[in-house]
C-alpha positions as CSV (number, residue, x, y, z in Angstrom):
1,D,-24.3,-62.0,-5.7
2,A,-24.2,-65.5,-4.3
3,R,-27.8,-66.5,-4.0
4,G,-28.3,-69.9,-4.7
5,M,-25.5,-71.4,-3.1
6,A,-25.0,-73.4,-0.8
7,C,-22.8,-73.1,3.0
8,P,-20.2,-72.0,2.9
9,G,-20.1,-70.8,-0.5
10,P,-21.5,-67.0,0.2
11,L,-19.0,-66.8,2.8
12,L,-15.6,-68.1,0.9
13,S,-17.2,-65.3,-2.1
14,L,-16.9,-62.8,0.2
15,I,-13.3,-63.7,1.6
16,G,-12.0,-63.7,-2.1
17,A,-14.0,-60.2,-2.3
18,I,-11.7,-59.2,1.1
19,R,-8.5,-60.2,-0.1
20,Q,-9.2,-59.0,-3.5
21,G,-10.3,-55.1,-2.2
22,Q,-8.9,-52.3,-0.6
23,V,-8.9,-51.3,3.1
24,G,-11.9,-48.9,3.0
25,D,-13.6,-50.9,0.4
26,V,-17.4,-52.1,1.3
27,I,-18.3,-55.3,0.0
28,E,-21.5,-56.5,-0.1
29,V,-22.7,-60.5,0.1
30,L,-26.5,-61.5,-1.5
31,S,-27.3,-64.7,0.6
32,S,-30.2,-67.1,0.5
33,D,-28.4,-69.7,2.5
34,A,-29.5,-69.9,6.0
35,G,-26.0,-70.3,7.5
36,S,-25.0,-67.1,6.1
37,K,-26.8,-65.4,8.7
38,T,-24.3,-66.8,11.6
39,D,-21.2,-67.6,9.0
40,I,-21.1,-64.3,7.6
41,P,-21.8,-61.5,11.2
42,A,-19.1,-64.5,12.9
43,W,-16.3,-64.0,10.5
44,V,-16.5,-60.5,9.9
45,A,-15.9,-60.2,13.8
46,K,-13.5,-62.2,13.2
47,A,-11.4,-61.3,10.7
48,K,-11.6,-57.6,12.7
49,H,-13.7,-55.8,9.4
50,E,-16.8,-53.9,9.5
51,M,-20.6,-55.4,9.3
52,V,-22.1,-52.1,7.9
53,R,-25.8,-53.3,7.9
54,V,-27.4,-56.5,7.3
55,A,-31.3,-56.6,5.6
56,E,-33.0,-59.3,5.4
57,E,-34.9,-59.2,2.2
58,A,-38.0,-61.3,0.6
59,G,-35.8,-64.8,0.4
60,Y,-32.5,-63.7,1.5
61,A,-30.3,-61.6,3.8
62,R,-28.1,-58.3,2.7
63,F,-24.3,-58.4,4.2
64,V,-22.6,-55.1,3.4
65,I,-18.9,-55.7,4.8
66,R,-16.1,-52.6,5.1
67,K,-13.1,-54.3,5.0
68,A,-10.6,-53.3,8.0
69,R,-7.3,-53.8,7.3
């Protein structure tokens, strides 16, 4: 849960979770930072992981990512 964190906090939280996880793990990031809407999908694509879902919630976005490598 990275709600309330300023950029690049939510992205750094995701990167840390990806590094600790195993291939196939699904990681969920909740972020209220507007920059995450572009930063997280761009990093996921660049790092060659899988964006499972992005959902707009009340006041934040929910990103669901699967570690692919």
